[in-house]
Biopython code that builds the backbone (N, CA, C, O; Angstrom):
import numpy as np
from Bio.PDB.StructureBuilder import StructureBuilder

atoms = [
    (1, "MET", "N", (129.021, 83.562, 184.611)),
    (1, "MET", "CA", (128.513, 84.118, 185.844)),
    (1, "MET", "C", (129.592, 84.011, 186.921)),
    (1, "MET", "O", (130.315, 83.018, 186.991)),
    (2, "HIS", "N", (129.688, 85.023, 187.742)),
    (2, "HIS", "CA", (130.643, 85.039, 188.845)),
    (2, "HIS", "C", (129.953, 84.569, 190.117)),
    (2, "HIS", "O", (128.733, 84.692, 190.228)),
    (3, "PRO", "N", (130.702, 84.033, 191.083)),
    (3, "PRO", "CA", (130.074, 83.663, 192.353)),
    (3, "PRO", "C", (129.559, 84.905, 193.065)),
    (3, "PRO", "O", (130.188, 85.963, 193.026)),
    (4, "VAL", "N", (128.402, 84.766, 193.719)),
    (4, "VAL", "CA", (127.792, 85.903, 194.407)),
    (4, "VAL", "C", (127.165, 85.462, 195.725)),
    (4, "VAL", "O", (126.722, 84.325, 195.887)),
    (5, "PHE", "N", (127.147, 86.406, 196.652)),
    (5, "PHE", "CA", (126.314, 86.301, 197.838)),
    (5, "PHE", "C", (125.080, 87.141, 197.575)),
    (5, "PHE", "O", (125.191, 88.333, 197.288)),
    (6, "GLU", "N", (123.915, 86.539, 197.667)),
    (6, "GLU", "CA", (122.669, 87.284, 197.566)),
    (6, "GLU", "C", (122.135, 87.500, 198.976)),
    (6, "GLU", "O", (121.954, 86.547, 199.734)),
    (7, "VAL", "N", (121.887, 88.756, 199.320)),
    (7, "VAL", "CA", (121.311, 89.118, 200.612)),
    (7, "VAL", "C", (119.857, 89.478, 200.355)),
    (7, "VAL", "O", (119.560, 90.298, 199.486)),
    (8, "PHE", "N", (118.946, 88.863, 201.114)),
    (8, "PHE", "CA", (117.524, 89.103, 200.891)),
    (8, "PHE", "C", (116.761, 89.062, 202.206)),
    (8, "PHE", "O", (117.264, 88.582, 203.222)),
    (9, "LYS", "N", (115.537, 89.573, 202.166)),
    (9, "LYS", "CA", (114.664, 89.581, 203.339)),
    (9, "LYS", "C", (113.457, 88.708, 203.037)),
    (9, "LYS", "O", (112.833, 88.834, 201.984)),
    (10, "SER", "N", (113.136, 87.828, 203.965)),
    (10, "SER", "CA", (112.017, 86.904, 203.788)),
    (10, "SER", "C", (110.692, 87.615, 203.990)),
    (10, "SER", "O", (110.551, 88.441, 204.892)),
    (11, "ASN", "N", (109.732, 87.294, 203.155)),
    (11, "ASN", "CA", (108.373, 87.814, 203.337)),
    (11, "ASN", "C", (107.645, 87.128, 204.478)),
    (11, "ASN", "O", (106.703, 87.687, 205.039)),
    (12, "SER", "N", (108.074, 85.916, 204.828)),
    (12, "SER", "CA", (107.333, 85.157, 205.840)),
    (12, "SER", "C", (107.716, 85.528, 207.266)),
    (12, "SER", "O", (106.843, 85.588, 208.133)),
    (13, "ASN", "N", (108.989, 85.779, 207.535)),
    (13, "ASN", "CA", (109.375, 86.109, 208.914)),
    (13, "ASN", "C", (110.137, 87.429, 209.020)),
    (13, "ASN", "O", (110.542, 87.824, 210.113)),
    (14, "TYR", "N", (110.333, 88.109, 207.894)),
    (14, "TYR", "CA", (110.976, 89.430, 207.840)),
    (14, "TYR", "C", (112.410, 89.429, 208.349)),
    (14, "TYR", "O", (112.921, 90.466, 208.772)),
    (15, "GLN", "N", (113.057, 88.275, 208.309)),
    (15, "GLN", "CA", (114.469, 88.206, 208.664)),
    (15, "GLN", "C", (115.318, 88.269, 207.401)),
    (15, "GLN", "O", (114.843, 88.027, 206.292)),
    (16, "TYR", "N", (116.587, 88.600, 207.606)),
    (16, "TYR", "CA", (117.549, 88.704, 206.510)),
    (16, "TYR", "C", (118.342, 87.406, 206.398)),
    (16, "TYR", "O", (118.670, 86.769, 207.399)),
    (17, "TYR", "N", (118.637, 87.033, 205.168)),
    (17, "TYR", "CA", (119.380, 85.811, 204.871)),
    (17, "TYR", "C", (120.390, 86.103, 203.777)),
    (17, "TYR", "O", (120.255, 87.076, 203.034)),
    (18, "PHE", "N", (121.402, 85.254, 203.684)),
    (18, "PHE", "CA", (122.265, 85.268, 202.507)),
    (18, "PHE", "C", (122.356, 83.854, 201.964)),
    (18, "PHE", "O", (122.164, 82.872, 202.680)),
    (19, "ARG", "N", (122.654, 83.785, 200.678)),
    (19, "ARG", "CA", (122.950, 82.504, 200.027)),
    (19, "ARG", "C", (124.125, 82.745, 199.103)),
    (19, "ARG", "O", (124.207, 83.768, 198.422)),
    (20, "LEU", "N", (125.027, 81.789, 199.094)),
    (20, "LEU", "CA", (126.185, 81.845, 198.219)),
    (20, "LEU", "C", (125.893, 81.001, 196.992)),
    (20, "LEU", "O", (125.561, 79.820, 197.093)),
    (21, "LYS", "N", (126.024, 81.633, 195.830)),
    (21, "LYS", "CA", (125.825, 80.927, 194.568)),
    (21, "LYS", "C", (127.158, 80.794, 193.846)),
    (21, "LYS", "O", (127.928, 81.750, 193.753)),
    (22, "ALA", "N", (127.417, 79.595, 193.338)),
    (22, "ALA", "CA", (128.638, 79.323, 192.572)),
    (22, "ALA", "C", (128.529, 79.923, 191.168)),
    (22, "ALA", "O", (127.515, 80.522, 190.808)),
    (23, "GLU", "N", (129.587, 79.749, 190.394)),
    (23, "GLU", "CA", (129.609, 80.290, 189.029)),
    (23, "GLU", "C", (128.469, 79.772, 188.178)),
    (23, "GLU", "O", (128.011, 80.460, 187.266)),
    (24, "ASN", "N", (128.001, 78.554, 188.470)),
    (24, "ASN", "CA", (126.924, 77.964, 187.672)),
    (24, "ASN", "C", (125.537, 78.363, 188.173)),
    (24, "ASN", "O", (124.533, 77.890, 187.643)),
    (25, "GLY", "N", (125.468, 79.230, 189.189)),
    (25, "GLY", "CA", (124.191, 79.704, 189.710)),
    (25, "GLY", "C", (123.595, 78.824, 190.787)),
    (25, "GLY", "O", (122.545, 79.154, 191.338)),
    (26, "GLN", "N", (124.241, 77.708, 191.102)),
    (26, "GLN", "CA", (123.731, 76.792, 192.119)),
    (26, "GLN", "C", (124.031, 77.333, 193.515)),
    (26, "GLN", "O", (125.125, 77.835, 193.773)),
    (27, "ILE", "N", (123.047, 77.226, 194.416)),
    (27, "ILE", "CA", (123.242, 77.641, 195.805)),
    (27, "ILE", "C", (124.105, 76.595, 196.502)),
    (27, "ILE", "O", (123.761, 75.413, 196.525)),
    (28, "ILE", "N", (125.232, 77.035, 197.074)),
    (28, "ILE", "CA", (126.152, 76.107, 197.715)),
    (28, "ILE", "C", (126.259, 76.325, 199.223)),
    (28, "ILE", "O", (126.836, 75.495, 199.926)),
    (29, "LEU", "N", (125.712, 77.430, 199.725)),
    (29, "LEU", "CA", (125.715, 77.696, 201.165)),
    (29, "LEU", "C", (124.600, 78.676, 201.471)),
    (29, "LEU", "O", (124.369, 79.616, 200.711)),
    (30, "ALA", "N", (123.910, 78.463, 202.579)),
    (30, "ALA", "CA", (122.816, 79.346, 202.980)),
    (30, "ALA", "C", (122.933, 79.658, 204.461)),
    (30, "ALA", "O", (123.454, 78.856, 205.236)),
    (31, "SER", "N", (122.450, 80.818, 204.846)),
    (31, "SER", "CA", (122.538, 81.251, 206.238)),
    (31, "SER", "C", (121.254, 80.952, 206.991)),
    (31, "SER", "O", (120.230, 80.592, 206.411)),
    (32, "GLU", "N", (121.345, 81.112, 208.290)),
    (32, "GLU", "CA", (120.158, 81.175, 209.129)),
    (32, "GLU", "C", (119.663, 82.610, 209.083)),
    (32, "GLU", "O", (120.312, 83.469, 208.485)),
    (33, "GLY", "N", (118.524, 82.881, 209.704)),
    (33, "GLY", "CA", (117.961, 84.220, 209.674)),
    (33, "GLY", "C", (118.674, 85.192, 210.605)),
    (33, "GLY", "O", (119.136, 84.819, 211.683)),
    (34, "TYR", "N", (118.754, 86.444, 210.167)),
    (34, "TYR", "CA", (119.312, 87.539, 210.962)),
    (34, "TYR", "C", (118.241, 88.604, 211.146)),
    (34, "TYR", "O", (117.423, 88.829, 210.254)),
    (35, "THR", "N", (118.245, 89.252, 212.290)),
    (35, "THR", "CA", (117.225, 90.273, 212.561)),
    (35, "THR", "C", (117.521, 91.598, 211.868)),
    (35, "THR", "O", (116.607, 92.394, 211.654)),
    (36, "THR", "N", (118.790, 91.851, 211.510)),
    (36, "THR", "CA", (119.132, 93.095, 210.813)),
    (36, "THR", "C", (119.984, 92.787, 209.584)),
    (36, "THR", "O", (120.673, 91.769, 209.522)),
    (37, "LYS", "N", (119.918, 93.685, 208.621)),
    (37, "LYS", "CA", (120.740, 93.527, 207.423)),
    (37, "LYS", "C", (122.222, 93.654, 207.777)),
    (37, "LYS", "O", (123.052, 92.951, 207.200)),
    (38, "GLU", "N", (122.562, 94.525, 208.702)),
    (38, "GLU", "CA", (123.952, 94.688, 209.118)),
    (38, "GLU", "C", (124.519, 93.370, 209.655)),
    (38, "GLU", "O", (125.639, 92.992, 209.313)),
    (39, "ASN", "N", (123.752, 92.674, 210.492)),
    (39, "ASN", "CA", (124.215, 91.391, 211.012)),
    (39, "ASN", "C", (124.360, 90.363, 209.897)),
    (39, "ASN", "O", (125.286, 89.552, 209.915)),
    (40, "CYS", "N", (123.455, 90.392, 208.934)),
    (40, "CYS", "CA", (123.534, 89.480, 207.791)),
    (40, "CYS", "C", (124.807, 89.740, 206.984)),
    (40, "CYS", "O", (125.498, 88.801, 206.592)),
    (41, "LEU", "N", (125.114, 91.010, 206.740)),
    (41, "LEU", "CA", (126.333, 91.360, 206.004)),
    (41, "LEU", "C", (127.578, 90.967, 206.801)),
    (41, "LEU", "O", (128.592, 90.582, 206.218)),
    (42, "ASN", "N", (127.505, 91.064, 208.128)),
    (42, "ASN", "CA", (128.613, 90.584, 208.960)),
    (42, "ASN", "C", (128.787, 89.080, 208.795)),
    (42, "ASN", "O", (129.910, 88.577, 208.814)),
    (43, "GLY", "N", (127.673, 88.358, 208.631)),
    (43, "GLY", "CA", (127.730, 86.920, 208.374)),
    (43, "GLY", "C", (128.436, 86.615, 207.066)),
    (43, "GLY", "O", (129.227, 85.674, 206.990)),
    (44, "VAL", "N", (128.156, 87.403, 206.034)),
    (44, "VAL", "CA", (128.835, 87.236, 204.746)),
    (44, "VAL", "C", (130.340, 87.431, 204.914)),
    (44, "VAL", "O", (131.137, 86.643, 204.405)),
    (45, "THR", "N", (130.719, 88.486, 205.632)),
    (45, "THR", "CA", (132.138, 88.748, 205.881)),
    (45, "THR", "C", (132.783, 87.576, 206.613)),
    (45, "THR", "O", (133.907, 87.183, 206.301)),
    (46, "SER", "N", (132.069, 87.023, 207.584)),
    (46, "SER", "CA", (132.582, 85.883, 208.337)),
    (46, "SER", "C", (132.781, 84.666, 207.437)),
    (46, "SER", "O", (133.778, 83.957, 207.573)),
    (47, "VAL", "N", (131.848, 84.415, 206.523)),
    (47, "VAL", "CA", (131.999, 83.307, 205.580)),
    (47, "VAL", "C", (133.238, 83.521, 204.721)),
    (47, "VAL", "O", (134.022, 82.593, 204.518)),
    (48, "LYS", "N", (133.416, 84.728, 204.218)),
    (48, "LYS", "CA", (134.588, 85.017, 203.384)),
    (48, "LYS", "C", (135.886, 84.744, 204.147)),
    (48, "LYS", "O", (136.847, 84.227, 203.578)),
    (49, "GLN", "N", (135.911, 85.092, 205.435)),
    (49, "GLN", "CA", (137.120, 84.928, 206.238)),
    (49, "GLN", "C", (137.351, 83.481, 206.656)),
    (49, "GLN", "O", (138.499, 83.043, 206.729)),
    (50, "ASN", "N", (136.293, 82.734, 206.929)),
    (50, "ASN", "CA", (136.414, 81.392, 207.485)),
    (50, "ASN", "C", (136.394, 80.271, 206.453)),
    (50, "ASN", "O", (136.821, 79.155, 206.749)),
    (51, "SER", "N", (135.906, 80.549, 205.251)),
    (51, "SER", "CA", (135.718, 79.492, 204.256)),
    (51, "SER", "C", (136.994, 78.835, 203.747)),
    (51, "SER", "O", (136.938, 77.664, 203.372)),
    (52, "PRO", "N", (138.142, 79.509, 203.709)),
    (52, "PRO", "CA", (139.322, 78.833, 203.164)),
    (52, "PRO", "C", (139.892, 77.706, 204.026)),
    (52, "PRO", "O", (140.716, 76.929, 203.545)),
    (53, "TYR", "N", (139.472, 77.603, 205.283)),
    (53, "TYR", "CA", (140.113, 76.690, 206.226)),
    (53, "TYR", "C", (139.277, 75.439, 206.455)),
    (53, "TYR", "O", (138.145, 75.514, 206.933)),
    (54, "ASP", "N", (139.846, 74.288, 206.107)),
    (54, "ASP", "CA", (139.131, 73.022, 206.193)),
    (54, "ASP", "C", (138.651, 72.720, 207.617)),
    (54, "ASP", "O", (137.612, 72.083, 207.794)),
    (55, "SER", "N", (139.385, 73.164, 208.615)),
    (55, "SER", "CA", (139.022, 72.883, 210.007)),
    (55, "SER", "C", (137.725, 73.575, 210.414)),
    (55, "SER", "O", (137.167, 73.250, 211.462)),
    (56, "ASN", "N", (137.233, 74.516, 209.618)),
    (56, "ASN", "CA", (135.986, 75.222, 209.932)),
    (56, "ASN", "C", (134.750, 74.527, 209.360)),
    (56, "ASN", "O", (133.634, 75.020, 209.525)),
    (57, "TYR", "N", (134.935, 73.397, 208.696)),
    (57, "TYR", "CA", (133.819, 72.662, 208.104)),
    (57, "TYR", "C", (133.452, 71.473, 208.986)),
    (57, "TYR", "O", (134.296, 70.648, 209.334)),
    (58, "LEU", "N", (132.184, 71.409, 209.334)),
    (58, "LEU", "CA", (131.659, 70.285, 210.102)),
    (58, "LEU", "C", (130.913, 69.385, 209.134)),
    (58, "LEU", "O", (129.883, 69.777, 208.584)),
    (59, "ARG", "N", (131.417, 68.201, 208.926)),
    (59, "ARG", "CA", (130.801, 67.243, 208.004)),
    (59, "ARG", "C", (129.755, 66.448, 208.770)),
    (59, "ARG", "O", (130.052, 65.834, 209.794)),
    (60, "ARG", "N", (128.513, 66.466, 208.257)),
    (60, "ARG", "CA", (127.383, 65.884, 208.967)),
    (60, "ARG", "C", (126.606, 64.923, 208.071)),
    (60, "ARG", "O", (126.721, 64.945, 206.845)),
    (61, "THR", "N", (125.809, 64.078, 208.729)),
    (61, "THR", "CA", (124.885, 63.189, 208.034)),
    (61, "THR", "C", (123.490, 63.478, 208.559)),
    (61, "THR", "O", (123.269, 63.502, 209.770)),
    (62, "ALA", "N", (122.549, 63.697, 207.651)),
    (62, "ALA", "CA", (121.165, 63.992, 208.019)),
    (62, "ALA", "C", (120.448, 62.716, 208.436)),
    (62, "ALA", "O", (120.946, 61.615, 208.200)),
    (63, "ASN", "N", (119.286, 62.860, 209.052)),
    (63, "ASN", "CA", (118.489, 61.708, 209.495)),
    (63, "ASN", "C", (118.113, 60.777, 208.347)),
    (63, "ASN", "O", (117.903, 59.582, 208.555)),
    (64, "ASN", "N", (118.029, 61.330, 207.129)),
    (64, "ASN", "CA", (117.651, 60.509, 205.980)),
    (64, "ASN", "C", (118.853, 59.834, 205.315)),
    (64, "ASN", "O", (118.707, 59.199, 204.271)),
    (65, "GLY", "N", (120.051, 59.969, 205.924)),
    (65, "GLY", "CA", (121.244, 59.325, 205.397)),
    (65, "GLY", "C", (122.016, 60.154, 204.385)),
    (65, "GLY", "O", (123.092, 59.742, 203.949)),
    (66, "GLN", "N", (121.492, 61.314, 203.999)),
    (66, "GLN", "CA", (122.219, 62.164, 203.069)),
    (66, "GLN", "C", (123.258, 62.990, 203.835)),
    (66, "GLN", "O", (123.241, 63.051, 205.064)),
    (67, "TYR", "N", (124.145, 63.611, 203.091)),
    (67, "TYR", "CA", (125.286, 64.311, 203.671)),
    (67, "TYR", "C", (125.157, 65.812, 203.474)),
    (67, "TYR", "O", (124.590, 66.276, 202.484)),
    (68, "TYR", "N", (125.692, 66.568, 204.434)),
    (68, "TYR", "CA", (125.732, 68.022, 204.334)),
    (68, "TYR", "C", (126.892, 68.522, 205.181)),
    (68, "TYR", "O", (127.559, 67.745, 205.863)),
    (69, "PHE", "N", (127.124, 69.826, 205.129)),
    (69, "PHE", "CA", (128.164, 70.404, 205.969)),
    (69, "PHE", "C", (127.698, 71.741, 206.518)),
    (69, "PHE", "O", (126.846, 72.420, 205.944)),
    (70, "ASN", "N", (128.283, 72.088, 207.641)),
    (70, "ASN", "CA", (128.123, 73.415, 208.226)),
    (70, "ASN", "C", (129.481, 74.086, 208.204)),
    (70, "ASN", "O", (130.510, 73.438, 208.399)),
    (71, "LEU", "N", (129.480, 75.389, 207.965)),
    (71, "LEU", "CA", (130.685, 76.195, 208.079)),
    (71, "LEU", "C", (130.581, 76.959, 209.388)),
    (71, "LEU", "O", (129.590, 77.645, 209.638)),
    (72, "LYS", "N", (131.609, 76.839, 210.223)),
    (72, "LYS", "CA", (131.580, 77.526, 211.513)),
    (72, "LYS", "C", (132.640, 78.616, 211.549)),
    (72, "LYS", "O", (133.610, 78.594, 210.790)),
    (73, "SER", "N", (132.432, 79.559, 212.440)),
    (73, "SER", "CA", (133.382, 80.632, 212.667)),
    (73, "SER", "C", (134.508, 80.130, 213.561)),
    (73, "SER", "O", (134.254, 79.479, 214.575)),
    (74, "MET", "N", (135.744, 80.428, 213.193)),
    (74, "MET", "CA", (136.867, 80.010, 214.035)),
    (74, "MET", "C", (136.934, 80.848, 215.307)),
    (74, "MET", "O", (137.558, 80.430, 216.282)),
    (75, "ASN", "N", (136.303, 82.024, 215.318)),
    (75, "ASN", "CA", (136.346, 82.889, 216.499)),
    (75, "ASN", "C", (135.441, 82.396, 217.616)),
    (75, "ASN", "O", (135.865, 82.308, 218.768)),
    (76, "ASN", "N", (134.182, 82.071, 217.276)),
    (76, "ASN", "CA", (133.233, 81.701, 218.338)),
    (76, "ASN", "C", (132.615, 80.317, 218.147)),
    (76, "ASN", "O", (131.821, 79.882, 218.981)),
    (77, "GLY", "N", (132.960, 79.626, 217.080)),
    (77, "GLY", "CA", (132.463, 78.277, 216.848)),
    (77, "GLY", "C", (131.026, 78.195, 216.378)),
    (77, "GLY", "O", (130.497, 77.096, 216.216)),
    (78, "GLN", "N", (130.376, 79.338, 216.154)),
    (78, "GLN", "CA", (128.981, 79.326, 215.704)),
    (78, "GLN", "C", (128.890, 78.970, 214.229)),
    (78, "GLN", "O", (129.770, 79.306, 213.436)),
    (79, "VAL", "N", (127.808, 78.281, 213.877)),
    (79, "VAL", "CA", (127.549, 77.938, 212.476)),
    (79, "VAL", "C", (127.144, 79.208, 211.730)),
    (79, "VAL", "O", (126.250, 79.935, 212.164)),
    (80, "ILE", "N", (127.807, 79.466, 210.608)),
    (80, "ILE", "CA", (127.511, 80.657, 209.813)),
    (80, "ILE", "C", (126.947, 80.323, 208.440)),
    (80, "ILE", "O", (126.573, 81.222, 207.687)),
    (81, "GLY", "N", (126.882, 79.046, 208.110)),
    (81, "GLY", "CA", (126.289, 78.646, 206.848)),
    (81, "GLY", "C", (126.110, 77.143, 206.789)),
    (81, "GLY", "O", (126.862, 76.387, 207.404)),
    (82, "THR", "N", (125.096, 76.717, 206.033)),
    (82, "THR", "CA", (124.767, 75.301, 205.883)),
    (82, "THR", "C", (124.595, 74.989, 204.406)),
    (82, "THR", "O", (124.059, 75.792, 203.642)),
    (83, "SER", "N", (125.057, 73.816, 204.024)),
    (83, "SER", "CA", (124.968, 73.392, 202.621)),
    (83, "SER", "C", (123.621, 72.754, 202.331)),
    (83, "SER", "O", (122.785, 72.580, 203.217)),
    (84, "GLU", "N", (123.437, 72.412, 201.074)),
    (84, "GLU", "CA", (122.328, 71.580, 200.664)),
    (84, "GLU", "C", (122.639, 70.140, 201.052)),
    (84, "GLU", "O", (123.717, 69.858, 201.576)),
    (85, "LEU", "N", (121.712, 69.234, 200.800)),
    (85, "LEU", "CA", (121.946, 67.810, 201.050)),
    (85, "LEU", "C", (122.576, 67.167, 199.819)),
    (85, "LEU", "O", (122.242, 67.499, 198.681)),
    (86, "TYR", "N", (123.492, 66.243, 200.076)),
    (86, "TYR", "CA", (124.183, 65.519, 199.016)),
    (86, "TYR", "C", (123.927, 64.023, 199.193)),
    (86, "TYR", "O", (123.781, 63.547, 200.319)),
    (87, "VAL", "N", (123.873, 63.283, 198.088)),
    (87, "VAL", "CA", (123.623, 61.844, 198.161)),
    (87, "VAL", "C", (124.889, 61.052, 198.478)),
    (87, "VAL", "O", (124.810, 59.879, 198.845)),
    (88, "SER", "N", (126.062, 61.687, 198.337)),
    (88, "SER", "CA", (127.317, 60.978, 198.607)),
    (88, "SER", "C", (128.259, 61.861, 199.408)),
    (88, "SER", "O", (128.134, 63.085, 199.434)),
    (89, "GLN", "N", (129.203, 61.200, 200.057)),
    (89, "GLN", "CA", (130.240, 61.937, 200.776)),
    (89, "GLN", "C", (131.106, 62.732, 199.805)),
    (89, "GLN", "O", (131.551, 63.833, 200.130)),
    (90, "GLN", "N", (131.346, 62.182, 198.617)),
    (90, "GLN", "CA", (132.139, 62.901, 197.614)),
    (90, "GLN", "C", (131.420, 64.159, 197.157)),
    (90, "GLN", "O", (132.056, 65.190, 196.937)),
    (91, "GLY", "N", (130.108, 64.089, 197.013)),
    (91, "GLY", "CA", (129.334, 65.279, 196.670)),
    (91, "GLY", "C", (129.496, 66.362, 197.728)),
    (91, "GLY", "O", (129.638, 67.541, 197.405)),
    (92, "ARG", "N", (129.475, 65.955, 198.990)),
    (92, "ARG", "CA", (129.666, 66.906, 200.088)),
    (92, "ARG", "C", (131.059, 67.531, 199.997)),
    (92, "ARG", "O", (131.209, 68.740, 200.173)),
    (93, "GLU", "N", (132.077, 66.714, 199.724)),
    (93, "GLU", "CA", (133.443, 67.246, 199.605)),
    (93, "GLU", "C", (133.556, 68.216, 198.436)),
    (93, "GLU", "O", (134.248, 69.229, 198.528)),
    (94, "ASN", "N", (132.875, 67.904, 197.337)),
    (94, "ASN", "CA", (132.860, 68.825, 196.197)),
    (94, "ASN", "C", (132.206, 70.148, 196.585)),
    (94, "ASN", "O", (132.661, 71.215, 196.172)),
    (95, "GLY", "N", (131.135, 70.076, 197.382)),
    (95, "GLY", "CA", (130.471, 71.284, 197.862)),
    (95, "GLY", "C", (131.382, 72.120, 198.738)),
    (95, "GLY", "O", (131.428, 73.342, 198.597)),
    (96, "ILE", "N", (132.110, 71.474, 199.644)),
    (96, "ILE", "CA", (133.061, 72.188, 200.504)),
    (96, "ILE", "C", (134.131, 72.870, 199.660)),
    (96, "ILE", "O", (134.460, 74.034, 199.888)),
    (97, "ASN", "N", (134.668, 72.152, 198.697)),
    (97, "ASN", "CA", (135.693, 72.734, 197.825)),
    (97, "ASN", "C", (135.155, 73.912, 197.032)),
    (97, "ASN", "O", (135.877, 74.877, 196.780)),
    (98, "SER", "N", (133.900, 73.838, 196.640)),
    (98, "SER", "CA", (133.278, 74.941, 195.910)),
    (98, "SER", "C", (133.144, 76.179, 196.796)),
    (98, "SER", "O", (133.398, 77.296, 196.344)),
    (99, "VAL", "N", (132.745, 75.983, 198.057)),
    (99, "VAL", "CA", (132.644, 77.121, 198.977)),
    (99, "VAL", "C", (134.032, 77.712, 199.224)),
    (99, "VAL", "O", (134.188, 78.934, 199.232)),
    (100, "LYS", "N", (135.031, 76.869, 199.424)),
    (100, "LYS", "CA", (136.403, 77.357, 199.637)),
    (100, "LYS", "C", (136.869, 78.217, 198.465)),
    (100, "LYS", "O", (137.530, 79.237, 198.656)),
    (101, "ARG", "N", (136.520, 77.798, 197.266)),
    (101, "ARG", "CA", (136.963, 78.480, 196.051)),
    (101, "ARG", "C", (136.150, 79.749, 195.768)),
    (101, "ARG", "O", (136.704, 80.761, 195.340)),
    (102, "ASN", "N", (134.847, 79.692, 196.005)),
    (102, "ASN", "CA", (133.959, 80.778, 195.585)),
    (102, "ASN", "C", (133.731, 81.872, 196.625)),
    (102, "ASN", "O", (133.662, 83.049, 196.273)),
    (103, "ALA", "N", (133.612, 81.500, 197.900)),
    (103, "ALA", "CA", (133.239, 82.491, 198.917)),
    (103, "ALA", "C", (134.221, 83.662, 199.020)),
    (103, "ALA", "O", (133.781, 84.810, 199.081)),
    (104, "PRO", "N", (135.532, 83.412, 199.042)),
    (104, "PRO", "CA", (136.442, 84.549, 199.218)),
    (104, "PRO", "C", (136.381, 85.593, 198.105)),
    (104, "PRO", "O", (136.722, 86.753, 198.335)),
    (105, "VAL", "N", (135.960, 85.208, 196.919)),
    (105, "VAL", "CA", (135.962, 86.136, 195.775)),
    (105, "VAL", "C", (134.564, 86.579, 195.359)),
    (105, "VAL", "O", (134.422, 87.376, 194.431)),
    (106, "ALA", "N", (133.534, 86.080, 196.027)),
    (106, "ALA", "CA", (132.156, 86.391, 195.625)),
    (106, "ALA", "C", (131.791, 87.835, 195.960)),
    (106, "ALA", "O", (132.157, 88.364, 197.010)),
    (107, "HIS", "N", (131.063, 88.451, 195.041)),
    (107, "HIS", "CA", (130.522, 89.786, 195.259)),
    (107, "HIS", "C", (129.202, 89.666, 196.000)),
    (107, "HIS", "O", (128.561, 88.615, 195.984)),
    (108, "VAL", "N", (128.802, 90.750, 196.649)),
    (108, "VAL", "CA", (127.530, 90.780, 197.378)),
    (108, "VAL", "C", (126.499, 91.530, 196.544)),
    (108, "VAL", "O", (126.745, 92.643, 196.079)),
    (109, "ILE", "N", (125.336, 90.897, 196.365)),
    (109, "ILE", "CA", (124.207, 91.529, 195.696)),
    (109, "ILE", "C", (123.112, 91.715, 196.732)),
    (109, "ILE", "O", (122.649, 90.745, 197.332)),
    (110, "ASP", "N", (122.701, 92.944, 196.942)),
    (110, "ASP", "CA", (121.669, 93.260, 197.929)),
    (110, "ASP", "C", (120.305, 93.260, 197.236)),
    (110, "ASP", "O", (119.986, 94.152, 196.450)),
    (111, "LEU", "N", (119.512, 92.230, 197.553)),
    (111, "LEU", "CA", (118.183, 92.114, 196.957)),
    (111, "LEU", "C", (117.098, 92.728, 197.847)),
    (111, "LEU", "O", (115.917, 92.672, 197.507)),
    (112, "THR", "N", (117.488, 93.306, 198.973)),
    (112, "THR", "CA", (116.481, 93.799, 199.930)),
    (112, "THR", "C", (115.755, 95.035, 199.405)),
    (112, "THR", "O", (114.664, 95.347, 199.880)),
    (113, "ASN", "N", (116.330, 95.741, 198.445)),
    (113, "ASN", "CA", (115.645, 96.882, 197.864)),
    (113, "ASN", "C", (114.723, 96.481, 196.732)),
    (113, "ASN", "O", (113.955, 97.294, 196.218)),
    (114, "GLN", "N", (114.811, 95.205, 196.346)),
    (114, "GLN", "CA", (113.914, 94.646, 195.359)),
    (114, "GLN", "C", (112.838, 93.883, 196.104)),
    (114, "GLN", "O", (112.788, 93.933, 197.333)),
    (115, "GLN", "N", (111.999, 93.197, 195.410)),
    (115, "GLN", "CA", (110.968, 92.389, 196.056)),
    (115, "GLN", "C", (111.640, 91.305, 196.892)),
    (115, "GLN", "O", (112.520, 90.592, 196.407)),
    (116, "ALA", "N", (111.226, 91.186, 198.136)),
    (116, "ALA", "CA", (111.808, 90.182, 199.029)),
    (116, "ALA", "C", (111.518, 88.785, 198.533)),
    (116, "ALA", "O", (110.489, 88.529, 197.908)),
    (117, "ARG", "N", (112.452, 87.871, 198.825)),
    (117, "ARG", "CA", (112.296, 86.484, 198.399)),
    (117, "ARG", "C", (112.401, 85.588, 199.619)),
    (117, "ARG", "O", (113.170, 85.864, 200.540)),
    (118, "ALA", "N", (111.639, 84.533, 199.621)),
    (118, "ALA", "CA", (111.691, 83.608, 200.753)),
    (118, "ALA", "C", (112.666, 82.503, 200.492)),
    (118, "ALA", "O", (112.845, 81.625, 201.336)),
]
sb = StructureBuilder()
sb.init_structure("model")
sb.init_model(0)
sb.init_chain("A")
sb.init_seg("    ")
for serial, (resi, resn, name, xyz) in enumerate(atoms, 1):
    if name == "N":
        sb.init_residue(resn, " ", resi, " ")
    sb.init_atom(name, np.array(xyz, "f"), 0.0, 1.0, " ", f" {name:<3s}", serial, name[0])
structure = sb.get_structure()
């Protein structure tokens, strides 16, 4: 399997989202909601452009003590994607490395013409 960005529309709030899946099918980055598909696709483009640079990753710790990261845009500093939670800092670093490796080469799959997924 190749890395992919899946673009979909939520049934619950009718917003558009993307998720980046690695070669193994695991979701490694997810977006916030967008009001239009065009804006969502612009978010994907931004991830592809910003993901190779370590300075664009904000390493965070959740309230429960687990680790995650946000990917921000170097142009405006806005968060353009958030990872899953990791039990270790090394897991978080592995996730960042996976996004760096997969995002620039991932294809986009538009699921909005299929049944929407939440």
